[in-house]
C-alpha positions in Angstrom: 5.0 1.5 31.5 4.2 -0.2 28.6 4.2 -4.3 28.5 6.9 -5.5 25.9 5.2 -6.8 22.9 5.3 -10.1 21.9 7.1 -10.9 18.3 4.0 -11.4 16.5 2.4 -8.6 17.9 5.2 -6.3 15.8 3.8 -5.7 13.1 2.5 -2.2 11.1 -0.7 -0.6 11.4 -3.2 0.3 9.1 -5.2 3.4 10.1 -8.5 5.5 9.1 -6.5 8.1 7.3 -4.5 5.6 4.7 -7.9 3.1 4.4 -9.4 6.1 3.7 -6.8 7.3 1.4 -6.9 3.6 -0.3 -11.2 3.7 -0.6 -11.8 7.1 -1.5 -9.1 6.9 -4.5 -10.6 3.7 -5.5 -13.9 4.9 -5.2 -13.3 8.2 -7.4 -11.3 6.3 -10.0 -13.9 3.7 -10.1 -16.8 5.8 -10.1 -15.0 8.1 -13.0 -14.3 4.9 -15.0 -17.9 3.6 -14.9 -19.5 7.3 -15.8 -16.8 8.7 -18.1 -15.6 6.5 -20.5 -17.4 5.9 -23.7 -18.9 2.2 -25.2 -16.7 2.4 -28.0 -13.4 3.7 -25.9 -10.7 0.9 -25.7 -11.5 -1.0 -22.4 -8.7 -2.9 -22.2 -6.5 -0.7 -22.3 -8.2 1.7 -19.8 -8.8 -1.2 -17.6 -5.1 -2.3 -17.3 -4.0 1.6 -16.3 -6.4 1.8 -13.8 -6.0 -1.6 -12.2 -1.9 -0.5 -12.1 -2.7 3.0 -10.6 -4.9 1.0 -7.9 -2.0 -1.1 -7.2 0.0 2.0 -7.3 -1.9 3.7 -4.7 -2.0 0.6 -2.4 1.4 0.3 -2.7 2.7 3.3 -1.6 0.2 4.0 1.4 1.8 0.2 2.0 5.9 0.8 1.8 4.7 4.4 4.5 3.0 1.9 6.7 5.4 1.6 10.4 4.6 0.2 13.8 3.9 2.0 16.2 6.3 3.1 18.9 5.9 0.7 21.4 8.0 2.4 25.0 11.9 1.9 26.0 12.5 -1.1 27.4 16.4 -2.2 28.6 16.1 -4.9 26.0 19.7 -3.8 24.2 17.4 -2.7 21.1 16.2 -5.5 20.6 12.7 -4.1 20.0 13.4 -1.1 17.6 15.3 -3.7 15.3 12.4 -6.2 15.2 10.2 -2.7 14.6 12.8 -1.8 11.7 13.0 -5.3 10.3 9.0 -5.1 10.0 9.1 -2.0 8.5 11.2 -2.9 5.9 8.8 -5.8 5.1 6.3 -4.0 4.5 8.6 -1.1 2.9 9.7 -4.4 0.4 5.6 -5.3 0.0 4.7 -2.2 -0.9 7.4 -1.8 -3.6 7.0 -4.9 -5.2 2.7 -3.2 -5.7 4.1 -0.5 -7.3 6.5 -2.2 -9.5 3.0 -4.4 -10.3 1.1 -1.7 -10.9 3.6 0.1 -12.8 4.1 -3.1 -15.5 0.5 -3.0 -15.9 0.6 1.0 -16.6 3.1 0.0 -19.1 1.0 -2.8 -20.7 -1.2 -0.6 -21.5 0.7 1.5 -23.1 2.2 -1.3 -25.0 -0.8 -2.7 -26.0 
């Protein structure tokens, strides 16, 4: 039987797949930027857009994370409520990052 986790152990887990999405997309975006953007291009607008896009990617992946299932315990569902709380915090943080990314992309459009 599984051991009952401590409160500080209940957290979302970044797996290889999530890290691959973030790092892979970031690498493709920035390599393409350095290879394909001409020197006379408006770099500030492009950089703001790409930074906003990267923040969006991290935010969406972060918002999709959830704590693992720890097993069934006779605690009246307390562990599940804690898992749900941790998952909601991760979702809110991810959505805040998405909002920040949208803001940067909007600023690049305005400029």
